[in-house]
DOFI-471660 format. One line per field, with one value per residue: residue in one letter; z, y, x of N, C-alpha, C in turn. Coordinates in nm, 4 decimals. Layout:
residues N
resn A_...
n_z Z_...
n_y Y_...
n_x X_...
ca_z Z_...
ca_y Y_...
ca_x X_...
c_z Z_...
c_y Y_...
c_x X_...
end
This chain:
residues 225
resn M_N_T_L_K_Q_I_V_S_I_L_Y_K_D_L_L_L_E_L_R_S_K_D_M_V_T_S_M_L_I_F_S_F_T_V_V_V_I_F_N_F_V_F_E_P_G_S_E_E_M_K_T_T_A_P_G_I_L_W_V_A_F_A_F_A_G_N_L_G_L_S_R_S_F_A_R_E_Q_E_N_A_M_M_Q_G_L_L_L_C_P_V_D_R_S_A_I_Y_T_A_K_V_L_G_N_F_L_F_I_T_I_V_E_W_V_T_L_P_V_M_V_V_F_F_D_L_S_I_G_A_I_L_L_P_L_L_I_T_L_L_L_G_T_F_G_F_A_T_V_G_T_I_F_S_A_I_S_A_N_T_R_S_R_E_V_M_L_P_I_M_L_F_P_I_S_V_P_I_I_L_S_S_I_K_S_T_A_Y_L_L_D_G_R_A_F_A_D_V_W_S_W_Q_R_L_L_I_G_F_D_I_I_Y_F_I_V_C_F_L_L_Y_E_Y_V_V_E_E
n_z -0.6118_-0.4705_-0.5240_-0.3833_-0.1600_-0.0619_-0.0920_0.1746_0.3545_0.3545_0.4173_0.6043_0.7669_0.7432_0.8900_1.1069_1.2083_1.2162_1.4191_1.6455_1.6518_1.5411_1.4597_1.2215_1.1172_1.3342_1.3270_1.0749_1.1426_1.3442_1.2106_0.9675_1.1683_1.1822_0.9828_0.9521_1.1538_1.1917_0.9284_1.0060_1.1872_0.9590_0.8236_0.8627_1.0382_0.9048_0.7170_0.3334_0.1815_0.3518_0.3097_0.0423_-0.0015_0.1311_0.0509_-0.1343_0.0927_0.2131_0.1022_0.0621_0.3647_0.3529_0.1285_0.2073_0.4338_0.3847_0.2364_0.4368_0.5449_0.3672_0.3038_0.5304_0.5077_0.3405_0.4540_0.7365_0.6016_0.4598_0.7568_0.9000_0.6830_0.6221_0.3392_0.1943_0.2866_0.1934_-0.0338_-0.0913_-0.0207_-0.1414_-0.3222_-0.5247_-0.7457_-0.7683_-0.6065_-0.3793_-0.3682_-0.4952_-0.2110_-0.0370_-0.1677_-0.0960_0.1873_0.2157_0.1428_0.2737_0.5537_0.5186_0.4473_0.7019_0.8449_0.7233_0.7086_0.9841_1.0726_0.8668_0.9750_1.1693_1.0169_0.9183_1.1389_1.1886_1.0296_0.9670_0.7672_0.5717_0.4860_0.4491_0.2747_0.0769_0.1211_0.0923_-0.2264_-0.1387_0.0469_-0.2139_-0.3450_-0.2015_-0.1390_-0.3847_-0.4676_-0.2887_-0.3229_-0.6243_-0.5292_-0.3587_-0.4830_-0.6776_-0.4685_-0.3472_-0.5230_-0.5818_-0.3102_-0.2573_-0.4221_-0.3556_-0.0843_-0.1385_-0.1402_0.0217_0.0800_0.1223_0.2784_0.0927_-0.1339_-0.2274_-0.1860_-0.3831_-0.6487_-0.5808_-0.6591_-0.8320_-1.0562_-0.9173_-1.0001_-1.1435_-1.0195_-0.7351_-0.8661_-0.9226_-0.7825_-0.5993_-0.7698_-0.7754_-0.5154_-0.4523_-0.6333_-0.5269_-0.2677_-0.3384_-0.4120_-0.7003_-1.0074_-1.0501_-1.3170_-1.3841_-1.1452_-1.1981_-1.4476_-1.3590_-1.1812_-1.3300_-1.4523_-1.2469_-1.1757_-1.4294_-1.4393_-1.2157_-1.2317_-1.5084_-1.3644_-1.1740_-1.3171_-1.4766_-1.2829_-1.1659_-1.3338_-1.3466_-1.0652_-1.0675_-1.1870_-1.0231_-0.7920_-0.8174_-0.7954
n_y 2.3938_2.3255_2.0850_1.9637_2.0823_1.8700_1.6385_1.6769_1.6537_1.4478_1.2449_1.3515_1.2796_0.9905_0.9960_1.0258_0.8677_0.6647_0.7132_0.7462_0.4489_0.2618_0.0151_-0.0656_0.0174_-0.1592_-0.3426_-0.4183_-0.3335_-0.5420_-0.7629_-0.6793_-0.7065_-0.9556_-1.0969_-1.0539_-1.1271_-1.3735_-1.4490_-1.3949_-1.6051_-1.7927_-1.7486_-1.7244_-1.4951_-1.1484_-1.3612_-1.4232_-1.4719_-1.3991_-1.1152_-1.1447_-1.2095_-1.0254_-0.7308_-0.8659_-0.9911_-0.7772_-0.6104_-0.8197_-0.8796_-0.5651_-0.5691_-0.7604_-0.6936_-0.4386_-0.5598_-0.6223_-0.3977_-0.2496_-0.4277_-0.3334_-0.1015_0.0080_-0.2011_-0.1150_0.0585_-0.0237_-0.0306_0.0530_0.1329_0.3557_0.4209_0.4270_0.6621_0.8384_0.8293_0.9606_1.2126_1.5748_1.5279_1.5162_1.1795_1.1243_1.2152_1.1141_0.8941_0.9762_1.0539_0.8521_0.6391_0.7915_0.8368_0.5431_0.4827_0.7070_0.5269_0.2988_0.3476_0.4528_0.2209_0.0950_0.3124_0.2346_-0.0242_-0.0804_0.0064_-0.2329_-0.3541_-0.3106_-0.3762_-0.6270_-0.7627_-0.6656_-0.4783_-0.1987_0.0871_0.3523_0.5197_0.5248_0.5661_0.8239_0.7669_0.4713_0.5529_0.7118_0.4972_0.2967_0.5228_0.5630_0.2749_0.2707_0.3984_0.3341_0.0533_0.1408_0.2599_0.0822_-0.1408_-0.0040_0.0640_-0.2121_-0.2626_-0.1503_-0.2703_-0.5807_-0.4887_-0.5981_-0.8154_-1.1349_-1.2923_-1.1071_-1.1357_-1.2968_-1.2148_-1.0095_-1.0189_-1.2444_-1.0629_-0.8325_-0.8953_-1.0439_-0.8066_-0.6279_-0.7344_-0.6289_-0.3787_-0.4399_-0.5902_-0.4937_-0.2654_-0.4567_-0.5249_-0.2416_-0.1848_-0.3949_-0.3605_-0.0593_-0.1501_-0.3420_-0.1919_-0.0953_0.0836_0.4196_0.4446_0.1885_0.1339_0.3088_0.2414_0.0846_0.2071_0.4218_0.1947_0.1725_0.4095_0.4959_0.2802_0.3275_0.5769_0.4775_0.2841_0.4513_0.6930_0.4831_0.3500_0.5677_0.6484_0.4626_0.4229_0.5273_0.3765_0.1842_0.2259_0.2349_-0.0053
n_x -1.1011_-1.3375_-1.3056_-1.0789_-1.1656_-1.3894_-1.1782_-1.0299_-1.1815_-1.3615_-1.0795_-1.0067_-1.1778_-1.1392_-0.9069_-0.9862_-1.1000_-0.9528_-0.7848_-0.8770_-0.9718_-0.7755_-0.7340_-0.6768_-0.4737_-0.2591_-0.3055_-0.1876_0.1056_0.1149_0.1534_0.3120_0.4908_0.5510_0.5864_0.8347_1.0174_0.9518_1.0916_1.3809_1.4787_1.4819_1.7179_2.1032_2.2401_2.3122_2.4433_2.4602_2.2599_2.0606_2.0724_2.0726_1.7708_1.6415_1.5287_1.2830_1.1681_1.0688_0.8975_0.6842_0.5543_0.5464_0.2914_0.0950_0.1021_-0.0506_-0.2307_-0.3847_-0.5355_-0.5896_-0.8731_-0.9769_-1.0601_-1.2554_-1.4964_-1.5429_-1.6629_-1.9202_-2.0696_-2.3582_-2.4990_-2.3109_-2.1318_-2.3169_-2.4626_-2.2770_-2.2138_-2.4598_-2.4442_-2.3422_-2.0816_-1.8512_-1.7693_-1.5173_-1.3610_-1.4586_-1.3159_-1.0199_-0.9976_-0.9792_-0.8013_-0.5211_-0.5878_-0.5274_-0.2788_-0.1693_-0.1906_-0.0672_0.2125_0.3564_0.3184_0.4946_0.7419_0.7830_0.8152_1.0207_1.2962_1.3037_1.3279_1.5785_1.7735_1.7370_1.7303_2.0412_2.1683_2.2673_2.1469_2.2339_2.3175_2.1866_1.9146_1.7386_1.6699_1.5574_1.3132_1.2131_1.1247_1.0080_0.7716_0.7100_0.6016_0.3786_0.1965_0.1175_-0.0310_-0.1993_-0.3147_-0.4230_-0.4871_-0.7485_-0.9624_-1.0568_-1.0607_-1.2761_-1.4774_-1.4947_-1.5986_-1.8329_-1.9634_-1.9530_-1.7084_-1.5290_-1.2488_-1.1329_-1.1638_-1.0325_-0.7600_-0.7521_-0.8371_-0.6630_-0.3774_-0.2509_-0.2972_-0.1653_0.0693_0.3045_0.4235_0.4390_0.6756_0.8467_0.8859_1.0606_1.2765_1.3869_1.4472_1.6011_1.8077_1.9106_2.0052_2.1923_2.4508_2.4114_2.4511_2.3207_2.2062_2.0568_1.8644_1.6768_1.6161_1.3988_1.2675_1.1364_0.9737_0.8249_0.6634_0.5219_0.3218_0.2081_0.0751_-0.0706_-0.2554_-0.3779_-0.5153_-0.6920_-0.8144_-0.9021_-1.1022_-1.2823_-1.4147_-1.6530_-1.7981_-1.8050_-1.9177_-2.1608_-2.2723
ca_z -0.4807_-0.3957_-0.5036_-0.2898_0.0660_-0.0351_-0.0481_0.2597_0.4470_0.2969_0.4411_0.7786_0.8032_0.7646_0.9816_1.2585_1.2495_1.2775_1.5433_1.8105_1.6827_1.6040_1.4411_1.0809_1.1521_1.4823_1.2979_1.0106_1.1851_1.3797_1.0971_0.9377_1.2290_1.2049_0.8667_0.9440_1.2394_1.1075_0.7973_1.0332_1.1844_0.8585_0.7245_0.9701_1.0730_0.8581_0.5882_0.1627_0.1739_0.3604_0.2471_-0.1164_0.0121_0.2169_-0.0971_-0.1111_0.2020_0.2629_-0.0158_0.0851_0.4324_0.3102_0.0432_0.2881_0.5391_0.2602_0.1845_0.5579_0.5819_0.2739_0.3450_0.6206_0.4529_0.2180_0.5098_0.7561_0.5574_0.5182_0.9074_0.9513_0.6020_0.5594_0.2344_0.1443_0.3016_0.1672_-0.2086_-0.0939_0.0056_-0.3146_-0.2770_-0.6512_-0.6736_-0.8024_-0.5099_-0.2808_-0.4698_-0.5053_-0.0881_-0.0276_-0.1869_-0.0350_0.3013_0.2302_0.0910_0.4376_0.6623_0.4476_0.4227_0.8489_0.8637_0.6017_0.7858_1.0972_0.9731_0.7772_1.0811_1.2806_0.9351_0.8933_1.2657_1.2417_0.8532_0.9065_0.6331_0.5530_0.4156_0.5053_0.1826_-0.0413_0.2274_-0.0391_-0.3431_-0.1044_0.0201_-0.2696_-0.3863_-0.1526_-0.1510_-0.5149_-0.4687_-0.2421_-0.4074_-0.6637_-0.4962_-0.2830_-0.5792_-0.7170_-0.3920_-0.3078_-0.6064_-0.5462_-0.1954_-0.3084_-0.5404_-0.3186_0.0370_-0.1173_-0.1768_0.1247_0.0852_0.1053_0.2606_-0.0174_-0.2800_-0.2275_-0.3192_-0.5596_-0.7170_-0.6084_-0.6213_-0.9757_-1.0687_-0.8301_-0.9920_-1.1902_-0.9486_-0.6858_-0.9055_-0.9861_-0.6160_-0.5055_-0.8359_-0.7084_-0.3098_-0.4538_-0.7024_-0.4144_-0.1875_-0.4292_-0.4699_-0.8297_-1.0376_-1.0881_-1.4705_-1.3160_-1.0628_-1.3319_-1.5207_-1.3327_-1.1243_-1.4095_-1.5139_-1.1642_-1.2994_-1.5704_-1.3803_-1.0898_-1.3092_-1.5768_-1.2575_-1.1147_-1.4466_-1.5260_-1.1209_-1.1305_-1.4093_-1.2795_-0.9659_-1.0261_-1.2186_-0.8838_-0.6599_-0.8224_-0.7587
ca_y 2.4898_2.2588_1.9711_1.9577_2.0683_1.7464_1.5260_1.6950_1.6134_1.2570_1.2191_1.3733_1.1851_0.8514_1.0000_1.0742_0.6981_0.5562_0.7431_0.6704_0.3281_0.2315_-0.0994_-0.0838_0.0059_-0.2122_-0.4652_-0.4107_-0.3830_-0.6473_-0.8396_-0.6982_-0.7770_-1.1281_-1.1128_-0.9712_-1.1956_-1.5154_-1.4670_-1.3499_-1.6615_-1.8279_-1.7232_-1.6963_-1.3582_-1.1169_-1.3942_-1.4087_-1.5391_-1.2679_-0.9621_-1.1317_-1.1942_-0.9397_-0.7166_-0.9349_-1.0108_-0.6673_-0.5872_-0.9668_-0.7972_-0.4513_-0.5989_-0.8426_-0.5871_-0.3259_-0.6119_-0.6712_-0.2872_-0.2662_-0.4700_-0.2806_0.0483_-0.0076_-0.3116_-0.0149_0.2166_-0.1246_-0.0994_0.0759_0.1835_0.4159_0.4193_0.4885_0.8217_0.8932_0.8409_1.0650_1.3761_1.5936_1.5000_1.4097_1.0330_1.1160_1.3129_0.9555_0.7481_0.9662_1.0933_0.6500_0.6425_0.9119_0.7725_0.3665_0.5117_0.7461_0.4517_0.1846_0.4038_0.4692_0.0749_0.0833_0.3662_0.1414_-0.1500_-0.0753_0.0233_-0.2967_-0.4437_-0.2775_-0.3735_-0.7482_-0.8442_-0.6113_-0.3980_-0.1025_0.1871_0.5508_0.6049_0.4899_0.5959_0.8855_0.6766_0.3998_0.5837_0.6896_0.4085_0.3078_0.6152_0.4956_0.1013_0.2353_0.4822_0.2202_-0.0419_0.1498_0.3135_-0.0280_-0.1560_0.0883_0.0504_-0.3574_-0.3121_-0.1133_-0.3860_-0.6903_-0.5456_-0.6793_-0.9526_-1.2397_-1.3183_-0.9744_-1.1174_-1.3895_-1.1890_-0.9259_-1.0686_-1.2832_-0.9590_-0.7473_-0.9104_-1.0266_-0.7062_-0.5482_-0.7654_-0.5575_-0.3071_-0.5249_-0.6908_-0.3058_-0.2252_-0.4985_-0.5036_-0.1358_-0.1705_-0.5086_-0.2679_0.0312_-0.2883_-0.3965_-0.0541_-0.0938_0.1750_0.4987_0.3911_0.0185_0.1617_0.4350_0.1687_-0.0115_0.3170_0.4745_0.1357_0.1922_0.5757_0.4366_0.1934_0.4060_0.7304_0.4473_0.2561_0.5694_0.7076_0.4174_0.2930_0.7073_0.6653_0.3226_0.3956_0.5924_0.2803_0.0014_0.2859_0.3021_-0.1068
ca_x -1.1580_-1.4535_-1.2812_-1.0073_-1.2371_-1.4189_-1.0681_-0.9727_-1.2821_-1.3872_-0.9549_-1.0390_-1.3129_-1.0734_-0.7763_-1.0465_-1.1673_-0.8663_-0.7095_-0.9694_-0.9996_-0.6747_-0.7540_-0.6176_-0.2947_-0.2078_-0.3474_-0.0961_0.1847_0.1456_0.1238_0.4775_0.6561_0.5351_0.6370_1.0238_1.0499_0.9249_1.2000_1.4579_1.5115_1.4944_1.8489_2.2185_2.2759_2.4570_2.4760_2.4441_2.1062_1.9688_2.0949_1.9739_1.6089_1.5855_1.3972_1.1312_1.0437_1.0503_0.7759_0.6077_0.5222_0.4169_0.2080_0.0422_-0.0216_-0.1102_-0.4032_-0.5167_-0.5508_-0.7402_-0.9604_-1.0391_-1.1467_-1.3964_-1.5733_-1.6015_-1.8157_-2.0137_-2.1521_-2.4358_-2.4640_-2.1994_-2.1060_-2.4763_-2.5007_-2.1467_-2.2780_-2.5675_-2.3646_-2.2878_-1.9784_-1.7615_-1.7345_-1.3410_-1.3219_-1.4305_-1.1994_-0.9058_-0.9736_-0.9404_-0.6469_-0.4571_-0.5459_-0.4490_-0.0974_-0.0837_-0.2137_0.0658_0.3631_0.3132_0.3594_0.6335_0.8319_0.7206_0.8735_1.2154_1.4217_1.3035_1.4460_1.6952_1.8118_1.7183_1.8902_2.1844_2.1315_2.3028_2.0788_2.2502_2.3312_2.0836_1.8284_1.6671_1.5843_1.4904_1.1600_1.1030_1.0625_0.8719_0.6507_0.6013_0.5518_0.3034_0.1004_0.0018_-0.0534_-0.2770_-0.4555_-0.5397_-0.5893_-0.8938_-1.0942_-1.0928_-1.1188_-1.5233_-1.5804_-1.5375_-1.6415_-2.0040_-1.9327_-1.9152_-1.6287_-1.4539_-1.1351_-1.0696_-1.1610_-0.9492_-0.5938_-0.7615_-0.8472_-0.4966_-0.2053_-0.2357_-0.2981_-0.0160_0.2285_0.4234_0.4419_0.5175_0.8368_0.9450_0.9721_1.1711_1.4113_1.4371_1.5080_1.7480_1.9540_1.9447_2.0517_2.3138_2.5032_2.4127_2.4383_2.1892_2.0893_1.9296_1.7486_1.6460_1.5184_1.2777_1.1595_1.0379_0.9047_0.6771_0.6320_0.4216_0.2198_0.1329_0.0500_-0.1906_-0.3483_-0.4387_-0.5902_-0.7572_-0.9394_-0.9920_-1.1915_-1.4059_-1.4178_-1.8124_-1.9095_-1.7599_-1.9975_-2.2570_-2.3407
c_z -0.4091_-0.3729_-0.3959_-0.1518_0.0578_-0.0045_0.0980_0.3601_0.4574_0.4237_0.5593_0.8156_0.8694_0.8632_1.1078_1.3110_1.3002_1.3704_1.6436_1.7599_1.6250_1.5664_1.3087_1.1158_1.1871_1.4042_1.1149_0.9782_1.2859_1.2583_1.0232_0.9842_1.2577_1.0969_0.8784_1.0566_1.2184_1.0075_0.9043_1.0574_1.0747_0.8195_0.8620_0.9496_0.9999_0.7091_0.4196_0.1702_0.2282_0.3223_0.0837_-0.0862_0.0418_0.1104_-0.0720_0.0172_0.2937_0.2307_-0.0200_0.2176_0.4031_0.2224_0.1211_0.4208_0.4922_0.2836_0.2430_0.5707_0.4671_0.2765_0.4525_0.5725_0.4385_0.3644_0.6287_0.6994_0.5095_0.6094_0.8793_0.7915_0.5826_0.4985_0.1689_0.1482_0.2580_-0.0032_-0.1745_-0.0527_-0.1987_-0.2836_-0.5048_-0.6774_-0.6952_-0.6813_-0.4300_-0.3088_-0.4148_-0.2598_0.0561_-0.0234_-0.1051_0.1498_0.3306_0.2470_0.2041_0.5594_0.6293_0.4574_0.5915_0.9474_0.7874_0.7130_0.9264_1.1233_0.9319_0.8617_1.1535_1.1449_0.8649_1.0120_1.2331_1.1331_0.8339_0.7907_0.6618_0.4298_0.4055_0.3934_0.0908_0.0547_0.1302_-0.0926_-0.2535_-0.0559_-0.0602_-0.3810_-0.3327_-0.1036_-0.3185_-0.5600_-0.3863_-0.2609_-0.5437_-0.6284_-0.3542_-0.3801_-0.6792_-0.6267_-0.3409_-0.4028_-0.5795_-0.4338_-0.1934_-0.3940_-0.4174_-0.1177_-0.0385_-0.1377_0.0152_0.2071_0.0790_0.1404_0.1621_-0.1078_-0.2785_-0.2674_-0.4247_-0.6817_-0.7412_-0.6695_-0.7688_-1.0868_-1.0675_-0.8844_-1.0293_-1.0520_-0.7854_-0.7416_-0.9268_-0.8594_-0.5857_-0.6130_-0.7848_-0.5750_-0.3935_-0.5365_-0.5588_-0.3212_-0.2173_-0.4989_-0.6416_-0.8898_-1.0300_-1.2249_-1.4331_-1.2659_-1.1877_-1.3639_-1.4408_-1.1743_-1.2215_-1.4485_-1.3998_-1.1883_-1.3345_-1.5127_-1.3045_-1.1881_-1.4095_-1.4638_-1.2106_-1.2442_-1.4719_-1.4071_-1.1220_-1.2074_-1.4250_-1.1959_-0.9629_-1.0672_-1.1023_-0.8435_-0.7022_-0.8204_-0.6579
c_y 2.3889_2.1509_1.8779_1.9528_1.9591_1.6531_1.5662_1.6743_1.4780_1.2248_1.2532_1.3115_0.9984_0.8297_0.9797_0.9338_0.6372_0.6086_0.7365_0.5095_0.2018_0.0582_-0.1050_-0.0846_-0.0754_-0.3183_-0.5432_-0.3769_-0.4908_-0.8037_-0.8476_-0.7415_-0.8760_-1.2128_-1.1632_-1.0972_-1.3539_-1.5576_-1.4057_-1.4993_-1.8272_-1.8779_-1.7129_-1.5214_-1.2946_-1.2414_-1.3716_-1.3779_-1.4829_-1.1210_-1.0036_-1.0981_-1.0870_-0.8396_-0.7658_-0.9590_-0.9020_-0.6429_-0.7341_-0.8957_-0.6453_-0.4882_-0.7057_-0.7383_-0.4624_-0.3884_-0.6086_-0.4582_-0.2473_-0.2804_-0.4298_-0.1781_0.0771_-0.1316_-0.1748_0.0711_0.1333_-0.0561_0.0721_0.1876_0.3464_0.4909_0.4350_0.6181_0.9082_0.9142_0.9060_1.1727_1.4105_1.5789_1.4378_1.2985_1.0188_1.1647_1.2141_0.9358_0.8204_1.0256_0.9381_0.6414_0.7192_0.8434_0.5955_0.4072_0.5935_0.6125_0.3185_0.2564_0.4489_0.3365_0.0710_0.1652_0.2708_0.0750_-0.2025_-0.0202_-0.1334_-0.4152_-0.4781_-0.3677_-0.5730_-0.8186_-0.7524_-0.5429_-0.2416_-0.0021_0.3241_0.6061_0.6096_0.5109_0.7080_0.7806_0.5468_0.3794_0.6759_0.6202_0.2991_0.3654_0.5641_0.3887_0.1299_0.3144_0.3789_0.0838_-0.0390_0.1966_0.1979_-0.0786_-0.0938_0.0482_-0.1554_-0.3412_-0.2335_-0.2186_-0.5202_-0.6593_-0.5501_-0.7873_-1.0426_-1.2510_-1.2220_-1.0617_-1.1806_-1.2863_-1.0778_-0.9485_-1.1412_-1.2076_-0.9077_-0.8773_-0.9644_-0.9737_-0.6222_-0.5868_-0.6866_-0.4185_-0.3446_-0.5568_-0.5453_-0.2362_-0.3433_-0.5320_-0.3593_-0.0946_-0.2829_-0.4596_-0.1717_-0.0639_-0.3285_-0.2980_-0.0672_0.0768_0.2860_0.4701_0.2547_0.0458_0.2441_0.3384_0.0956_0.1206_0.3648_0.3914_0.1709_0.2965_0.5181_0.3880_0.3018_0.5419_0.6307_0.3692_0.3510_0.6337_0.5949_0.3588_0.4540_0.6748_0.5808_0.2827_0.4497_0.4633_0.1525_0.0993_0.2618_0.1478_-0.1153
c_x -1.2081_-1.3926_-1.1753_-1.0755_-1.2646_-1.3241_-1.0287_-1.0539_-1.3109_-1.2214_-0.9704_-1.0557_-1.2352_-0.9845_-0.8067_-1.0841_-1.0742_-0.7627_-0.7739_-0.9978_-0.8696_-0.6053_-0.6372_-0.4544_-0.2192_-0.2108_-0.1927_0.0821_0.2201_0.1529_0.2703_0.5643_0.6231_0.6211_0.8468_1.0416_1.0176_1.0252_1.3612_1.5485_1.5337_1.6511_1.8979_2.1807_2.3560_2.5138_2.4415_2.3527_2.0309_1.9479_2.0245_1.7903_1.5893_1.4160_1.2733_1.0839_1.0509_0.8721_0.6762_0.5554_0.4678_0.2848_0.0615_-0.0524_-0.0617_-0.2637_-0.4284_-0.5167_-0.6642_-0.8634_-1.1030_-1.1357_-1.2454_-1.5535_-1.5808_-1.7095_-1.8871_-2.1086_-2.1342_-2.4897_-2.4494_-2.1541_-2.2089_-2.4712_-2.3965_-2.1569_-2.3911_-2.4870_-2.3290_-2.1190_-1.9459_-1.7599_-1.5882_-1.2614_-1.3283_-1.2984_-1.0815_-0.8757_-0.9020_-0.8347_-0.5583_-0.4214_-0.5018_-0.3271_-0.1026_-0.0781_-0.0772_0.1525_0.3556_0.3674_0.4930_0.7306_0.8360_0.8837_0.9953_1.2879_1.4313_1.3977_1.5817_1.8275_1.8047_1.8056_1.9613_2.2305_2.1583_2.2633_2.1330_2.2660_2.2931_1.8848_1.7488_1.5777_1.4903_1.3382_1.0869_1.0807_1.0163_0.7373_0.5856_0.5240_0.4263_0.2153_0.0043_0.0281_-0.1593_-0.4028_-0.5101_-0.5897_-0.7411_-0.9806_-1.0788_-1.1173_-1.2942_-1.5510_-1.5752_-1.5672_-1.8212_-1.9707_-1.9656_-1.8460_-1.5043_-1.2577_-1.1139_-1.0596_-1.0591_-0.8309_-0.6315_-0.7694_-0.7013_-0.3752_-0.1532_-0.2025_-0.1592_0.0847_0.3329_0.4656_0.5126_0.7322_0.8851_0.9812_1.0692_1.2262_1.4955_1.5122_1.6189_1.8454_2.0090_2.0600_2.2447_2.4142_2.5650_2.4106_2.2936_2.0620_2.0351_1.8541_1.6713_1.5219_1.4122_1.1818_1.0555_0.9168_0.7769_0.6070_0.4880_0.3088_0.1259_0.0205_-0.0912_-0.2613_-0.4001_-0.5205_-0.7420_-0.8683_-0.9907_-1.1668_-1.2901_-1.4328_-1.6308_-1.8604_-1.9210_-1.8862_-2.0928_-2.3758_-2.3565
end
């Protein structure tokens, strides 16, 4: 219960900071909207090419917008030695990591749920029958991306070129997460059988669990530096 209170307190602090500034979510929304609008003009409205490439475009928008938010999550903690103060508190390092993952997961999810309806309208997609499994895929993919992104954000925050270092480290490692999410989304939009979709979602769940356990165990050593 004490660890749970610590996680809730740190998460509440991050939510309060974002509610006051709104810089992270706003920048991610602008970026994802820009990607969707640009690709909307690349293909003919309602064309087969547009519907085929829609899952990839959707996750490209989420991945790059998420990278933008992740770079801000720990950069904000470096101001006025806020991260140092947080580490000096009698708080478990695992609680800090878990709270940060949940915070990043929540912020990216908000951006996805706002961007998805815009994508549906612009690309003329029909998701009524697959809404629930599509949302589950979004949540699974976002959790895995936030899990890996949080620890790499903590590492890159101590470097001078953190905006460059984060995507260089993050995207190669998160390829299984992004690929599984794109394939699951594509199969859902294509009306494939549940067995086909589940094969990719199962892979996605497996990577989520592995990445979270590994990053959870490594985070203490990352913040010691």
